[in-house]
Structure formats: structure tokens, C-alpha cells
C-alpha positions, 0 to 999 in steps of 0.5 A, a space after each residue: 629675977 626679972 618679972 614682966 606684969 600685964 596689968 589689968 588695972 579697971 575694975 572689971 574683968 578682961 576675958 576678951 584676952 583669952 588665949 586658947 591654942 585650939 579654939 576651943 576657949 574663945 572671948 568670954 564676959 562674965 564666964 560663970 561656966 565652960 564646958 569644951 566637951 573635948 574631953 572624948 572618953 570617960 564620963 566626966 564632963 570638965 567646967 574649963 572656967 576654972 570654977 570646978 562645975 564638972 559635971 557628967 553625961 548619962 548614956 551620951 556618946 562623944 563625938 564631933 563637935 563643932 569644935 573638937 569633941 561634943 556629945 551626942 544624943 541619940 533621943 531615947 534617954 542619953 543626957 547629961 548634967 551639971 550640978 546645980 550652983 547658986 551662981 546659975 540663978 543670976 538676975 542677968 544671965 547668958 545661956 549659949 552653946 551649939 547644937 545640930 538636931 538630927 531629926 526634922 520638924 515635926 519629929 523634933 517636937 519637943 526635944 530637950 537642948 537646955 533645961 532647968 525646970 522642975 514639974 512639981 511649980 515650975 520652979 521659975 524656971 527657964 528651959 530651951 527646946 526643939 518645937 515640933 516645927 522645928 523653931 527653937 522655944 524658950 519657955 520661962 514661969 513665975 512658978 504658976 504660969 509658963 510663957 514662952 516665945 519660938 525662934 522664927 529659924 527651924 534648926 531641924 535641919 541636921 546643921 550646926 546652930 549657935 543658940 542664945 537666951 539672955 536674961 535682963 533683970 528689970 525690977 518691973 519684971 525681966 526680958 528675954 531675948 533668944 538669938 539663932 546663929 546670933 541673929 535676934 530671933 524674938 523677945 519677951 517682957 514679963 511681970 515677974 522676976 526670975 526667982 532661986 532655982 535648986 534643979 540642976 542643968 540638964 542637957 539633951 532632955 526636958 527635966 520635967 517629969 511628966 516630959 522627962 521622954 522628950 530627949 534630944 536626938 542630935 548633938 551638943 556642944 560649947 555650952 557657955 554661962 555668962 552671969 550678963 547680958 552680951 550684947 549682940 555684938 558680943 553673941 556674934 563675937 563669941 559665934 565667930 571662929 577663931 581664937 584670941 591670943 594675948 601677945 606680949 612682944 617687944 620687950 625682948 631683944 636679943 643680940 648677935 650670937 655665934 652659930 657656930 659654937 652655939 654659946 649664946 643658945 637658951 639651955 635650961 638646968 645649970 648655973 649659966 641657963 635659964 628658966 622662963 615661968 609665967 604665972 597670974 597674980 596667984 603663981 598659978 604657972 600659965 601656958 607659954 612659949 616662944 615664937 620667931 625668937 621675939 614673942 611670947 605667947 601665953 595662955 590666959 584662962 580668964 584675967 580678972 579684975 585689978 590682976 596681972 600675968 607676971 612673966 618670970 625669968 630666973 637666971 641659973 636654976 637656983 630659983 627653978 622648982 627642983 627634985 632632990 636629985 637635981 632634976 628639973 621639974 618639966 610641967 606639959 603643955 600638950 596631951 604628950 604621953 598621956 599626960 594633961 596639961 600642966 601635969 608635973 612629969 618628974 624622973 627626967 634628968 634636968 637640962 644638963 650643960 653639955 659642950 658637945 655633942 647636944 641637940 634640941 627638938 620643939 613641935 610646930 607649936 612650940 610646945 615641947 623642946 626636947 634635948 638630946 645629949 652624949 653620955 657614957 663611954 658607950 654607943 649605945 645609950 639611946 632615946 626611944 620615945 612613942 609619940 602618937 599621931 596628936 603629937 607628930 611635931 616637925 623638926 628641923 636640923 641645920 646640922 654642921 661637922 666640924 671634923 673630918 668632911 666627907 665622913 658618915 656621921 652614921 645613921 643620924 637622921 632617915 626614914 622607914 621603907 615604908 614613907 614614914 618619916 621618923 628619927 633614927 640613931 645608931 653608932 658605929 661598932 657594937 649592936 646597931 639601933 635599929 627602928 620598929 613598927 611593932 615587931 617590923 624591923 625597917 631599916 632607912 637610907 640615905 645616911 647624911 653624908 657631909 662632903 664639904 663643911 657647909 650647913 645641911 637641912 634635914 627635916 622629917 616628922 618623928 612617928 608612933 614607932 619604935 626604936 629598939 637596939 639590935 641585940 633581939 630585945 624590943 623596947 616600946 618607948 620612954 627613957 631606958 637604961 643602956 645596955 652598957 654602962 652609964 646613967 638614964 639620959 636623953 641620948 643623943 648618940 653619934 661616932 664612938 670615936 671621940 673626934 667626931 662631932 656635930 653641932 646643931 641651929 635654928 631648933 634652940 631657944 635664944 638666949 635675950 639680952 634683957 626683958 624690959 619689966 614694960 607691958 604691951 599688950 596686943 590681942 590678935 586672930 589666930 588663925 593657922 596659914 592654909 598655903 593651898 586654901 585647902 581648909 587643912 593648915 599646913 601644921 596638918 598638910 605636915 601631919 597628915 603628908 599631904 602637898 600644902 601647895 596641892 590643894 589635891 594631892 592625890 587628885 582625886 577631885 577632892 580637897 585635902 581638908 574636905 578628905 581629912 576632916 568631911 569626909 575621913 577619905 584619904 588625902 594621898 589616895 584617890 581610891 582610900 578603901 580600893 574598891 576601884 571606885 574612886 573617893 570622888 566617885 563615891 563621894 560624888 553618887 552617895 556611896 561609902 569611900 572607906 568601905 568595899 561596897 562594889 557589890 552593894 546597890 545602894 539605888 536598888 535597880 539590879 545593878 551593883 554599884 560596880 557594874 553602875 561605875 564601871 560597866 554601864 556608868 550609871 548612876 548607883 545612886 538613883 534607879 533610874 539614871 536618866 528620868 524616863 520613868 524605866 528602870 535602870 535594869 529594867 531598860 539594860 535586861 528588858 526593854 534593851 532601852 539606853 539608861 542612859 538616854 530617855 529617848 533611845 530612838 531619838 523620834 522625840 518620844 520617850 522611852 517610857 510612853 513609847 515602851 508603856 503605849 506598846 510602841 519601838 522605842 528602838 527605832 523612829 515611828 513617829 508618823 505611824 497611826 497606830 489606832 487609826 483617829 486621825 492622829 499620828 504618834 508623835 502627835 498624839 505623844 504630844 497632845 498625851 494621848 494612848 496612841 493605841 486608842 482612837 478614844 484616849 479619854 473615853 468620851 464617844 469623840 475620837 482623839 482625832 475629831 476632838 483634836 482637828 474639829 472641836 478643839 476640845 481636849 482629847 484626854 479630858 472627856 469633860 473639856 470646860 470641866 462643866 460636870 457635862 461631857 465633851 460628847 453630850 455638849 456637843 450631840 445634846 444639849 448644843 453648847 460649847 465643850 470648851 467653855 464652861 457657860 455657854 450663855 455668860 449667865 454667871 451658871 456652868 451649863 450643868 448647873 442649869 442643865 443639872 440643877 436649878 433645870 434652866 435653859 443652858 443656851 438662855 441667859 435670862 429665861 423669865 424675861 426680867 432682865 437680870 441674868 440667871 445667874 444673878 437672879 440665883 447667886 447674887 438676889 435669891 429670887 426664881 429665875 423661871 418667874 419674873 416677880 418671884 414673891 408674887 406683890 405685883 412688880 417685875 424683881 428686875 424693877 424692885 432691884 433696880 428702881 424701887 430699891 425694895 425686896 423682891 422676895 418680901 411682898 411687904 418690904 417696909 412691913 406696913 400691912 400694904 403689898 409693895 406693889 400696891 403701894 405704888 400703884 394704888 396708893 402712891 406711899 413710899 413702899 420702903 417707908 412705912 410711914 411715908 407723911 411721917 404722923 407717926 401712922 403706918 401708911 397701912 393704919 392709914 389706908 386699912 384704918 386704926 380702930 379709934 370708935 370714940 373719935 368723931 370720924 370713925 365709922 361702923 366699925 370703929 375705924 378711922 381712915 385717913 390720907 398716908 401721903 399727908 401729915 395733917 390731912 384736915 389741913 388745921 395744923 394738928 398731925 393726924 395721930 394728935 387729932 386721933 389720940 385727942 378725939 378729935 376729927 382727923 378729916 374736920 379742920 374745925 374740929 380740933 383738940 381742946 387746949 392741950 399743953 402735954 409736956 406743961 412747958 407753957 405752951 400748947 400742942 397746937 404751938 408746939 406744931 406749929 414752932 417745930 418743938 415739941 409738944 411731948 419734951 419741955 425741952 426741945 433743946 436740952 439747952 435746960 431752959 424750957 420751951 415756953 420760958 425760951 419763947 413768951 420770955 427770953 425770945 430765944 430758939 426752942 430748937 437751938 441750944 445755942 441761940 446767938 452761936 456765940 459758943 456759950 449755951 442759952 442757959 448758961 448766958 441767961 442764968 450763969 454770966 447774965 450776958 445777952 442769950 441774942 447777941 453773940 458780943 453782949 457788949 459790944 468790944 468786939 470779942 465774943 463772950 465766950 473768948 471773954 468768958 473763957 479764954 481772956 477772963 474778962 467782963 463781957 458786959 462791960 466792954 473795957 473791964 478795967 476801967 483803962 480807958 482801951 476797950 478790951 478788944 484793943 487791949 488783947 488784939 491791937 497793944 497786947 496789954 493785959 485787959 484785967 490790970 488798968 496799968 500794965 507797965 505798972 509806970 503810973 500811967 493809965 494804959 489808955 491814956 498812955 496810947 490815947 494821950 501820950 502815945 507810949 508803950 502801955 508794955 514797956 515802963 520807959 516807952 523812948 528807953 532814956 532812963 526816964 519812966 513815962 510818968 516821970 517824963 510827962 508829970 515831973 520833967 515834962 519830956 517826950 516819953 516817945 522821944 529819948 531827947 525832947 531837945 534834940 541835942 545828942 545827949 538822951 534826956 536821963 543823961 541831961 537829968 542824971 549831969 542835972 541840965 535841962 532835957 529840953 534845952 539844945 545849947 547851953 553851957 555853965 558859966 561859974 560865977 561865985 559860986 553859981 552855976 549859971 546857963 549862957 547862950 551864946 550868939 555869935 561871935 563870941 569873943 573870948 580872951 585866952 591869955 595862956 594855955 592850960 590842959 584840962 584832964 576829965 577823968 570819970 568821978 571828977 566832975 567836982 573837982 572839974 567845977 572848982 577848977 574852972 570857977 578858981 579860972 574864971 576868978 583869975 579873970 579868963 573868961 571861958 566856955 565849957 561845951 558838954 562833952 556829946 557823947 552819953 553820960 554813963 549811967 553811974 553819972 560818970 565822966 569820960 577822960 576829956 581834954 581840955 587845950 585852949 590856945 596861947 596866941 590871943 586874939 582881937 575881938 571883932 566889932 561888934 554886930 548888932 544884937 540878934 538872936 540867931 534860932 538855934 541848928 537842927 542837929 545833922 548826922 554826916 558821913 566823913 565821905 558826904 563832908 565835900 564843902 569846907 566851912 572858910 579857913 577863919 575861925 575860932 578854936 574853943 581849947 575843947 577835944 574829943 578822942 574817940 573811934 568812929 566807922 567811915 566806909 564799914 570800919 573802924 578809925 581814930 578821929 580828932 573832934 575839936 570844938 570850932 567857932 565858924 562863919 556859919 555857927 559853932 561847928 565841930 572840927 573831925 580829922 582823921 588821924 589815918 588821912 589828916 582828912 578834914 571836914 565838919 560837923 554841926 554841933 
């Protein structure tokens, strides 16, 4: 046995690879339950997920579903139910199904779809139903309150829709999503989680007790529940039509075989035959079939995580499942003779090896293989089988005779006399086998005939018929005993003559050489071919007998697929019901192509369907074919007009118009004027007037006058819809009958005449410059009075100039007429206190009762000037004087020394200052007005006198800054910035006393104004800036390795110059090397134990006896000094130039070579002693050394190998220290070009 294993190694379920031939099972994700409703009979609804969650239908009927069959509900009690399962209560859940609603909105309101919510406490359930507007409603509850979301789409349109409800768990509350036809329509976040629920799933109704009558009128199909949240793409994938199959291929190879003797054919049963089995890891057999002799297809309902599919190949019959009588157990993989998928069929013979006379038949899907073979000594053994329509199979035989060419083999294959293709087996001698349809005998022609030894092909379809032996007995299908001798066999009959044989090729599963134990999985969309695009697969065309290359086999104008799947008509007949009306005609006009409805009257117009089709050619689905408002029957039998034309006499006037108004619809009478109204018939038709009535609208004007003279509408007695008839406007009011507002005053003519009693020809009846319409509609004034309120001011002036109320005599309610204020007192008519002295204008004019006041009259009233704040000019306003018994009309009469608010300022002073005499702190800054004026000199009207964003109170009592100066310490920083931004002392210009003002620190140098030594280098920030010119933020301003403090106080070097002596070595390097950072030319001469500095004044005498090459390496300084000391003690003069490049920070030496020439150099004459200034260091590029020093030079034997950048690229150079006439130089050689130049040392 060889096994091929399809392994799912990942820790996840691979429902993606589900295979289903009939498209019922598509890709599933964590499927909990799946109900296809393809049972099509009985009351049980089967869960195809393998979980066993079967349900039952109550009253619902089986009907055509979106795929296969589905459940149909009548809206009055039909439903289905699935018992509760604990797996229905998962945290994450997706419910998907197809639905179709028969009733349009709002009749579809509340019709249940899928529901799990009881009526008692809601059970935290979920319910889906169709709402009143045709949308899908999703309801969820927390056991107390229901929440709902609605789809935007209307699903009550009689079409199939894919509905998906998703619940996504979150600890803070679930989120619900509602999809229609693959698109997200709405979502809802709730504050609770969906808890346990024990309700059954109700399908087609709402399960609430109080709403149990809410039943669906429609269909539901393909329900699936998942315990995960499907993504939008997964939802669209589930919605897509088409199956996915798991393909295992490329592992099977086939050998060459002899097509003549068929030795290499696959055979089932005996030792030389093989058995193929496909099982899952639980050893459950899976449906499979062979395709094109190279691929094995496997139907996989579910491939769980970490599970396998095993392809088992059995050689011989020893491992196959057998019964005691040696007959193999056969598993049916299709609906075969009533057996369900996978059901065992015992009792048929095992497949046995035959050396001759055998054949095999398989159906179009490869699901069934049937073999017949010769047995017994007579020719009466047979196979008879009832093939129902669903199981019709396409059979292809290539037959080859190997003996007696030109002989008949017998009636091996044939077809019925009624055209149905069948299998027929006939022998010679004795009783013949014949094919019967019920009890009617049919003969078959032609028989197969060979005249040569060539292969021949014959194709046919097995039909639903009966095979019988012509002995008078009728046998219907199944396995039967022979009539003479023999055993139970599936028998293929040939001649009784033993010399006659034939072979069958291309229909038997071929034998394969090997199957590799490897796996290749490929997921493919499976769609059968539809060669002519008529919506029938080619395989279906074979079933229905249609032409797979012609989309309309019967040429009736309907595609074959439409006829089969939509209309139910016969694709082989253009008149299925034989009523002489073609199927296409009946479909197009809404008739029934399946019944004879010629005598019916579909449109109720008095004409039969056949009369409309064959006699009058009218539309049988419309009582008025030509849409002229005349019934077809009436036109044919009464008006005798043409029911196919709305203008029989083609005179431009419709038949209905002429018939209705008494004109002749059969002759052209357009030029007649029947009613003598100056308009001929065609003109009246165009205007829609009555050609038999000269005043169609009964407005007192003839139609001709209205059209030709007044240009009014002859069909409307009030053309401009202004409530005045056209006649009244023209002859009574003389207004324009075609304009509803003749005078343009914003009022309709009818309103002016009938409502407001105004003149419709005068737009301003009271001549106040306001349109009548404005007065009525906008200002609500009287259009017949120019001073509506009688305040001596006309309405127009009040509205446009004074801005007062034209409907109020005292707009500002100061007890003075608006007119008096303007014309007499000169006060402001919209301000009740013109002079703002706290007295109303009316009080000042009419008097205020104050009997104790010196200015009171005999009645006790005091009168003041309403336009003057202080009538007597004594600086006290009139109200204050009256309130304090001072005479407001006498400047010498002032109030006593009053300080009403006790703030230290007299009221008189407060009036002068503008402060409030009754508020001790006018500006509300916490400092009393008297203190601000008398003590602090601040502004009592401004809480921040110096505008520094710090209130006077805080400056005086908290921060002790100057409230009159925004910068108390004059350091150019605002007090507010110092207090709240920089946290510095606003009273001291240098908060940290480091010699730098706070402003300079924060604005210029960015140092810390609160830290005298920002960089902690031992120098005050002020010293660094003012004295040493260093950076107060860096402890080593020149980055030479020495802190600024060390350079200033220890080494006396320049802290702002990394090389104080300009010798090319940084101060830090020199200090680390023990040299003087303040001396440029310095050599070390060793005498005994002493290292003395020596300055060279050229020319220099150096006596060298031989050449010594010395390499100085890192960390060898001591050794180098010892060597030099040894040389000097031996009598040699030696000048050592310190290396030019920087010493590494750790104080190590780079590798250098010192070369001493062997030749002796003659001492030149000694010059006068002199001191030569040290040359200034220069840096030059090699390309700029055009001038070469003289040839005379003295080498010190000191060289360096280094890298320099010349013209932007690195170059290896050699540097030698030499003495020339112009002084000590570095002789530089480019090792690539041998170019030489000199640089200052």
C-alpha cells in the first residue's frame, strides 16, 4: 500500500480547501454549522458541517434556492428551527445566509429572518428581520435595552440578497457589523458583551412571544455560522459563486500501454486489480475521482488543523473491504438509485478479471464506474438499470472488432424510436432483449456494423427506461436472474457465437506506474465549460439534448439556459405548451409558456390572448397597446380606430382626443372650427382646449380671444393663479391677467382686492415710500397709513433713518414719544438714557420725585437736562446729586464729602478719575482704588499698569517688583518672562552674579542664568565671555584636550586657540607629550640623564658617521629616549624633530622611521651669530609648489610615510626633514608621480 498524504501542518483549520462538486460547500472559516437545504424532501434540514446540528422545518416548503433547493416561507406560519447548541454562543461570531423577500416595503415590515431572542428578558440575544422600509434590521440586547442598526439597501425587491451579521468581541463591549451583498452597510459598538443564550435558532420568523406572528414571506438558503469574525474580503469570497476543489496531481504517472489488448487497464477486484481509496486521518472515506488519467480530485468537507488527507493505493484485493461472498463493497458517490452519498451498496458482484468481452461505463463527473461482462453459456444474462434523469450519464465507446469483419455484432448500441439515446443489448437466438418505456416496446436502429478492422466511436446517453427479455415479462431495473442458466452478473451480451469478441478502450481507468509519496496542493476555481454561453454547461446540454455550440437550439429567441433555468420551457421546442404562441412571445408579453392560455385574456381588455397574438397583433399584457387611452377592444369594435396607432388618421390629433370631443378620428379634420371660437381643431388640440366648446375654461372669454388677444391660458380661468379670474382682471380691475402682481408691490392682485382692500394698481397707497407688500409682510405696518403708530414720525423714517419701531410710539420705553424725542427734546429715541447719567430721559423731562432736593418744585419733582450728564457742570452727574440731596441745577450745590465705597477716594474724586464710586476696586486687581492713587501711583482703571502681564497686586504684594516698570531690573527681560519663563530674579539684572546679565545669558549666549558656571569648567560665565573670550557652554572651548580653566590658570595657553604656539601640535597633545605648548621650534638633546630644549639657528653642523634606522612604535617612548641617549654618549650629534602629526589622546607614538646618512658632511664656515625669527606655519597644496628651493640641502634623516588628499583623492607621500638655504623644510615626494616639493616645517 502506498500513501500520499496531504498535510495541514499549520495550527489552523484549512476550510479554504473544501471541495464540493455541486457548489454547495464553498470555502469555510471555523465553521460551526452549515445548512444547504438541498434535501428537497422531508422535514429534516441537515447540517452538512459534520457536527450533526440538524434541524427541522415547520410548514415551510422546499423550493428553488440560490443554489440547489432552499426553504420557502408563506408569511403565515411557516418557519424552521435548529436546536440550541453551546457552540452558538461564541465570543466572535459570523452568521451568513441568502434571503429573498416576496413582499415590497412596507408590507415586509418585521418579517423574521434569523432569530435567537426570547420575549422574557431578551436573553442578550440577536435577531435579524426585514424592516418596514425594506432594510435588514439587526437587533441585539443586554437583557434590558435593545439596540438596533439598519441596512441602507432595500432587500424587499424580490431578488436574492446575501446577508451577513458579524459580532466582534471586545472586553469594553462588542461591535456588530451588518453586510448586504458583500458590502458593509452599518455597524454598532455597544457597552456590553453578548452572554450565554439557550434559545433555538428560528428561521423565517421572530421568536419573540409577542411578535410570533412576524413570519417571512420569501425564501432562505445557505445558512452558515462561524465562530470567528470574517473579514470583508472573506465575506465576498463566501458570497462568490463557484466551488473550490482540492487538487492532488503530478504525483501520478502513467506508462505506455497496449490499446489492443487493454492489459494495462485499471480493474477492480481480483489479485491483478487495484483499489484506490482516499481517507482522512480518521480513516473516513472521502469522495474522489480520476480526471484525464492524471489527476485525482478529492471532495474535502473540512480539513482541520494539524490533520491529513491520505491517498491509499491497494494492490490486489487483500486490503480492500469485502463481504463473505467475495463481492466488493461499493460506495456511491452520487445520487445513484436513491442511495445517499457514501452509502454502501452490497450484493453486487465484485469486479472480476475477464479476458474478453468486458466494458466499463462512467458518468460525466467520473463518479460512477459500471462494468458489464459476459457470463454463462447462454445469451440471456443482462444488465438492466433504471437511470433517473439526475443520473443520466454520458458514455463514450471506442469499439473494435477483432474477428470476422463485415459481421454484425448484434444490437449492441442503439436509440429509441422517440429519439432518446439508450443502451441496448441483444443476442442472437432465443428471445431478444428489447427496450421498453413503461409497457410500450421500442425498436432500435441502427445497429453497430463493422466492415473493417478500424476503431469506431459511438456516443449516447443512458435514459430512464426498462430493459426486458422478449418473453412477455417486464423487469424494471436492478440486478435480475438469467432466464436460463448462469449466476447473478452484470452481463454484457455479444453473439452466442464464441468466435465473436470486441474490446473497449478509453473508458476504463488506466493503470498507473507509480504514485510518489509527496504532496502537491493547488486550489482551483471549478467551473464547467459553457461553450455557447447560453447559461447551460456543456454537460447540462447533453442532459437536455440541446446543442452545446448553439445558444438557442430551437431558434425561438430564448437562450437554452434561460428556457431550462428561468422559464422552465423546452429548449428543443419553440412552443413548449403547443398553444401556437411561441415561447419567446409568451415570455416577452408575460404569458405562461407552459400552459395553453390562448383562450385567456391576460390584460382584461376583452380580447383573448390568441386574438391579440394572431389576429390583431396587439399586446396581450396591455389593454391599451398604443397607449392612446382607448382600450384595444373599444378601438376594434367601437371607434374602429387602429389599436396599434394612437393617431389612426395621422392628422396630428390623437384618437382619444378626437373620440372624446366628438371629432372624426378616421379623417383629417384639423382645419375645421367646430365651436366657432376662432381656433381650428389642430390649434385647440395643441392648446388642450375643447374643440366643441368656445370657452373651455368657462371664464367668460372665448378660447380664441385668450389665445390671440389676451395671451391668457384658455384652459385655466385664472391664468396667473392670483385668485382673480381672467375676465375680472381684464374688464373689472384692469390688472394684468398674466401676472399675479400687477403693481409689483409683493402682493398678489387677488390679495390686494379681496384681503387687504388695496389698489392692485398702486404699489404704495399711503405714499410713505414703503411698498404695500413690505409694510404687510416685512414691517407689519399699515399700508394705508404713513404713521402706523401715530408717534409723529412716518413709517419710512422710523425704519430707514431713526431705526425705531414704527409700530411702537415709545421705542426705548423712556416715557417719551418717539416724535417728541426727535422733534422736541433732541434725545435719542432708541436709548432711554441719552446722557448716560442713570436717569431715564422721561424722568429728566417729566421730573423725578425728590421732595427734599433743593431743586424740587412745588410738587416735589426735580427736572434736569436729558442731554447733559451733569446739568449744572459741577462734575457730579445728575443722579448722584439728586441721590445726595444736592441741587443738580446749581453748580455751587455739591454733595458733602462722600466716599460711598470707602476706598479712600471721595465720590467727587472718583467721578473725576472715572472710577466707580460704589466699587472700592474698580479694575478688580486686588488693590483698592485709593491705594492705587494715593500710595502706589498705579492706574485704578487697569489691573496691570505697566502692561507686563503681571497684575499690579502680584507685583506689589507677591513679587515686590515695580508695577510701573515692565522691566524692574532694567536687564531687558520683561518681569513676566523672568518670573514665569526663565525663573530669574526680576529685581536683579544678574541673577547668578556671574558677571553676565540675565538677558545676555538667555538671549545671546544661551548659558544658564541661574548657574554662574554653566559648563562647570571653573571659570565664571562672565569671565569666559568678557575676559577670556571662551564659550561659557563648553569646558574646552578650543577642543584641544585642555579645559579652559587649565589653559588660563595652569599652562597659560590660549583657551580659544587649540595650538597656542602654532607649531602644528595641539596644546593638549604637547602637554601630554611633555613639550612646551608655547614654544614653536623645540628639539631635545640628551646629555647624560638630562633632556634639554635646544633651539636650532641654521646653518647647523651635524656630523654623522654611519646610517642608523630607528623605528619608533606605539608605547615605546622610553626605549626611543634610551637609544638616543646611547647614541649621544657615543659621540654622535643628533637632532630629533618631534613628529608632526597629533599624538593620540592616550599618548602613544605612531610608527616612524629615522634614517641617518652614511656620508660625512663637511662643516661650512661659521657665520656671524644671529637670531632668526621662527617661520610662520603655512599649509599648501602640492599643486601650488611651482617654486622649488635650491638644490643644496642637508637631510636630518627623519622621514614620514603618510597619506595626503591631492585634488580630492588620497595619495601616498613621503616627508623628509631637510635644511635648505631658506631654512628648515619638509621635503615631500608623491610616491605615485615622484613629484617633489617643499613645505614649511
